[in-house]
C-alpha positions as CSV (number, residue, x, y, z in Angstrom):
1,M,-55.5,66.7,91.9
2,A,-57.5,69.7,90.6
3,A,-55.6,72.9,90.2
4,A,-56.0,75.4,93.1
5,L,-58.5,78.2,92.5
6,P,-56.7,81.6,92.3
7,K,-56.7,83.5,95.6
8,I,-55.8,86.9,96.7
9,F,-52.8,87.0,99.0
10,L,-51.7,89.9,101.2
11,I,-48.0,89.3,102.1
12,T,-46.1,91.7,104.2
13,G,-42.4,92.4,103.6
14,V,-42.0,91.2,100.0
15,S,-38.9,93.2,99.0
16,S,-36.5,90.4,100.1
17,G,-36.0,87.1,101.9
18,L,-38.8,84.7,102.6
19,G,-41.5,87.3,101.8
20,R,-40.1,87.7,98.3
21,A,-40.0,84.0,97.8
22,F,-43.6,83.5,99.2
23,A,-44.8,86.2,96.8
24,A,-43.0,84.8,93.8
25,G,-44.3,81.3,94.5
26,A,-47.9,82.5,94.8
27,L,-47.6,84.5,91.6
28,D,-46.0,81.6,89.7
29,A,-49.0,79.5,90.9
30,G,-51.5,82.0,89.3
31,H,-52.5,83.8,92.4
32,R,-52.8,87.6,92.9
33,V,-50.5,89.1,95.5
34,I,-50.8,92.4,97.4
35,G,-47.3,92.9,98.8
36,T,-46.2,95.5,101.3
37,V,-42.9,97.3,100.8
38,R,-41.5,100.3,102.5
39,R,-39.9,102.1,99.5
40,D,-41.3,103.2,96.1
41,S,-38.3,101.6,94.3
42,D,-39.2,98.3,95.9
43,A,-42.8,98.8,94.8
44,E,-41.7,99.2,91.2
45,A,-39.6,96.1,91.4
46,F,-42.4,94.0,92.9
47,A,-45.0,95.1,90.4
48,A,-42.6,94.1,87.6
49,L,-42.8,90.4,88.7
50,A,-46.3,90.1,87.3
51,P,-47.8,93.4,86.1
52,D,-51.4,92.2,86.2
53,R,-51.2,90.3,89.5
54,A,-48.5,91.8,91.6
55,H,-49.9,94.7,93.5
56,P,-47.4,96.7,95.7
57,L,-48.6,98.4,98.8
58,V,-46.3,101.0,100.3
59,L,-46.7,100.4,104.0
60,D,-44.6,100.1,107.2
61,V,-46.3,97.5,109.4
62,T,-45.1,99.4,112.5
63,D,-47.2,102.4,111.4
64,F,-50.3,100.9,113.1
65,D,-52.6,103.9,112.4
66,A,-52.0,103.6,108.6
67,I,-52.8,99.9,108.4
68,P,-56.6,99.9,108.3
69,A,-56.8,102.4,105.5
70,A,-54.1,100.6,103.6
71,V,-55.9,97.3,103.8
72,T,-59.2,98.9,102.8
73,Y,-57.5,100.5,99.8
74,A,-56.0,97.2,98.8
75,E,-59.3,95.3,99.0
76,Q,-61.2,98.0,97.1
77,N,-58.6,98.0,94.3
78,V,-57.6,94.4,94.1
79,G,-60.3,92.4,95.9
80,P,-61.2,90.6,99.1
81,I,-58.2,89.0,100.8
82,D,-58.2,85.2,101.1
83,V,-54.8,84.7,102.7
84,L,-52.9,87.1,104.9
85,V,-49.2,86.2,105.4
86,N,-47.6,88.2,108.2
87,N,-44.0,87.8,107.1
88,A,-42.5,91.3,107.7
89,G,-40.1,91.4,110.7
90,Y,-36.4,91.2,111.5
91,G,-34.0,89.6,113.9
92,H,-32.3,91.3,116.8
93,E,-29.1,89.9,118.2
94,G,-27.8,91.0,121.6
95,V,-27.4,89.9,125.2
96,L,-30.4,91.0,127.2
97,E,-28.3,92.8,129.8
98,E,-26.5,94.8,127.0
99,A,-29.6,95.6,124.9
100,S,-31.9,98.5,125.5
101,M,-35.6,98.7,126.2
102,H,-35.8,100.6,122.9
103,D,-34.4,97.6,121.2
104,L,-37.1,95.4,122.8
105,Q,-39.9,97.9,121.8
106,R,-38.7,98.0,118.2
107,Q,-38.5,94.2,118.0
108,F,-42.0,93.7,119.3
109,A,-43.4,96.5,117.2
110,A,-42.2,94.8,114.0
111,N,-42.6,91.1,115.0
112,V,-45.7,91.2,117.1
113,F,-47.7,94.4,117.1
114,G,-47.5,94.8,113.3
115,P,-48.8,91.3,112.6
116,V,-51.6,91.9,115.1
117,A,-52.6,95.2,113.5
118,M,-52.6,93.6,110.1
119,T,-54.7,90.7,111.4
120,K,-57.2,93.1,113.0
121,A,-57.6,94.9,109.7
122,V,-58.4,91.8,107.6
123,L,-60.6,90.0,110.1
124,P,-63.8,91.9,109.6
125,G,-63.9,91.0,105.9
126,M,-62.8,87.4,106.5
127,R,-65.4,87.0,109.2
128,A,-68.2,88.5,107.0
129,R,-67.3,86.1,104.2
130,R,-66.8,83.1,106.6
131,R,-63.5,82.1,105.1
132,G,-59.8,83.1,105.1
133,H,-56.4,81.9,106.3
134,I,-54.0,83.9,108.4
135,V,-50.4,82.7,108.3
136,N,-48.1,84.2,110.9
137,V,-44.5,83.6,110.1
138,T,-42.8,82.9,113.4
139,S,-39.6,80.9,113.7
140,M,-38.2,77.8,115.3
141,G,-37.0,80.5,117.7
142,G,-40.7,80.8,118.7
143,F,-40.4,77.3,120.3
144,I,-36.7,76.7,121.0
145,T,-34.3,79.3,122.3
146,M,-30.7,80.3,121.8
147,P,-28.5,82.7,123.8
148,G,-28.0,86.1,122.2
149,I,-31.5,86.5,120.6
150,S,-33.7,86.7,123.7
151,F,-35.7,89.6,122.3
152,Y,-36.2,87.9,119.0
153,C,-37.3,84.6,120.6
154,G,-39.6,86.5,123.0
155,S,-41.3,88.2,120.0
156,K,-41.8,84.9,118.2
157,F,-43.0,83.1,121.3
158,A,-45.6,85.9,121.7
159,L,-46.7,85.6,118.1
160,E,-47.0,81.8,118.4
161,G,-49.3,82.2,121.4
162,I,-51.4,84.8,119.8
163,S,-51.8,82.7,116.7
164,E,-52.8,79.6,118.6
165,A,-55.4,81.5,120.7
166,L,-56.7,83.5,117.7
167,G,-57.3,80.2,115.8
168,K,-59.6,79.1,118.5
169,E,-61.5,82.4,118.4
170,V,-62.2,82.4,114.7
171,A,-62.4,78.7,113.8
172,A,-66.3,78.9,113.9
173,F,-66.2,81.6,111.2
174,G,-64.3,79.4,108.7
175,I,-61.0,81.3,109.3
176,R,-57.9,79.2,109.8
177,V,-54.7,80.5,111.6
178,T,-51.3,78.8,111.2
179,A,-48.0,79.7,112.8
180,L,-45.4,79.0,110.1
181,A,-42.1,78.4,111.9
182,P,-39.0,78.3,109.6
183,G,-35.6,77.0,110.6
184,Q,-32.5,78.5,108.9
185,F,-33.2,79.6,105.3
186,R,-30.8,81.1,102.8
187,T,-31.9,84.7,103.2
188,D,-30.2,87.8,104.6
189,W,-31.9,87.4,108.0
190,A,-28.5,86.9,109.7
191,G,-26.6,89.3,107.5
192,R,-27.4,93.0,106.9
193,S,-31.0,92.5,107.9
194,M,-30.2,91.7,111.5
195,D,-30.0,94.4,114.1
196,R,-27.0,93.8,116.4
197,T,-26.5,95.5,119.8
198,P,-22.8,96.4,120.3
199,R,-21.0,94.3,122.8
200,S,-20.1,96.0,126.1
201,I,-19.9,93.5,129.0
202,A,-16.8,91.2,128.9
203,D,-18.4,88.6,131.1
204,Y,-20.5,87.5,128.1
205,D,-17.6,87.1,125.7
206,A,-17.3,83.4,126.2
207,V,-21.0,82.9,125.3
208,M,-21.5,85.5,122.6
209,D,-18.3,85.7,120.6
210,P,-18.5,82.1,119.2
211,I,-22.2,82.5,118.6
212,R,-21.9,85.8,116.7
213,A,-19.0,84.5,114.6
214,A,-20.8,81.3,113.7
215,R,-24.0,83.1,112.8
216,Q,-22.2,85.6,110.5
217,A,-20.1,82.8,108.9
218,K,-23.3,80.8,108.2
219,S,-25.1,83.7,106.6
220,G,-25.6,82.9,103.0
221,N,-25.0,79.2,103.6
222,Q,-28.1,78.2,105.5
223,P,-29.7,74.8,104.5
224,G,-33.2,76.0,103.8
225,D,-34.3,76.8,100.2
226,P,-36.7,79.8,100.2
227,S,-38.4,78.6,97.0
228,R,-39.2,75.3,98.7
229,A,-40.6,77.2,101.7
230,A,-42.9,79.0,99.2
231,Q,-44.1,75.7,97.9
232,A,-44.8,74.5,101.4
233,L,-46.8,77.7,102.0
234,L,-48.9,77.0,98.9
235,A,-49.5,73.4,100.1
236,L,-50.5,74.7,103.5
237,I,-53.1,77.1,102.3
238,E,-54.7,74.4,100.1
239,A,-54.9,71.9,103.0
240,P,-58.5,71.1,104.1
241,N,-57.4,70.9,107.7
242,P,-54.2,73.1,108.1
243,P,-52.1,72.7,111.2
244,V,-52.0,75.1,114.1
245,R,-48.2,75.4,113.5
246,L,-45.9,74.1,110.8
247,F,-42.2,73.8,111.2
248,L,-40.1,74.2,108.1
249,G,-36.7,72.5,107.8
250,E,-34.9,69.5,109.2
251,D,-32.9,71.7,111.5
252,A,-36.1,73.1,113.0
253,L,-37.7,69.7,113.4
254,G,-34.5,68.3,115.1
255,L,-34.2,71.1,117.6
256,V,-37.9,71.0,118.4
257,E,-37.9,67.3,119.0
258,Q,-34.9,67.7,121.2
259,K,-36.6,70.3,123.3
260,L,-39.8,68.2,123.6
261,D,-37.7,65.4,125.0
262,Q,-36.0,67.7,127.4
263,M,-39.4,69.1,128.5
264,K,-40.8,65.7,129.1
265,A,-37.8,64.7,131.2
266,E,-37.9,67.9,133.3
267,I,-41.7,67.6,133.9
268,A,-41.2,64.0,135.1
269,A,-38.3,65.0,137.3
270,W,-40.4,67.7,139.0
271,D,-43.7,65.9,138.9
272,A,-44.1,65.6,142.7
273,L,-43.4,69.3,143.4
274,S,-45.8,70.3,140.6
275,R,-48.6,68.3,142.1
276,S,-47.9,69.5,145.7
277,T,-49.8,72.8,145.4
278,S,-53.5,71.7,145.6
279,F,-55.5,72.0,148.7
280,T,-55.3,68.8,150.8
281,S,-58.4,67.1,151.9
282,S,-59.0,66.9,155.6
């Protein structure tokens, strides 16, 4: 197989976690990476990974007004973006009744509105060049759900739907869109990076206490290897016909397959009622 031609990646949230792994993998493969960070110190650390090919961009993806100028600056100084990886985001843990509307707004700002704003900024150039690949990092929580992360699941479900519809809008321009849905990877997502709403309603103790304890205990021991996720990303962007969504991890595949079976069974059980709503012929 011929070596992949060098590309220019724009990856959001490269200071830690999967974003850092994605960037490191792309750099190791010879690509150039524009990586967004929120602090100058993180910018210096990222640039040191590959002084000629790692290009930090100080940007908060929830500062929507700053995104167009930042992307224009990056393309003028590095080059046209071939691959956008919307990775930046965070997890929110909290019972819906206990969590605030502000918690919901912050979750969607980072996990949905930021990726959409980044996408809108790169699309004109990709459309003009008739090529490009947008990879939105969602989650297995964008297809399956778990109690205690309703806002997070809602944000990832939203990004999944946006990704799928967008892919149909831009396919004729040679632009591909993939929702990349990881399972549990060994990052700090469930540790200090997670935003947790304080508990306040005792009725939810039986549901939430075991879940919160298990999630905290598993942090740092997740089965997924971030470096292998990076290799999967590289394989994805070289595929001639990339998928609409790609689940990463045996845990994600197992839970998704289980939900599909449950959905099929429920659809069959309610088939008659589902079909009962059409106008009847006289």
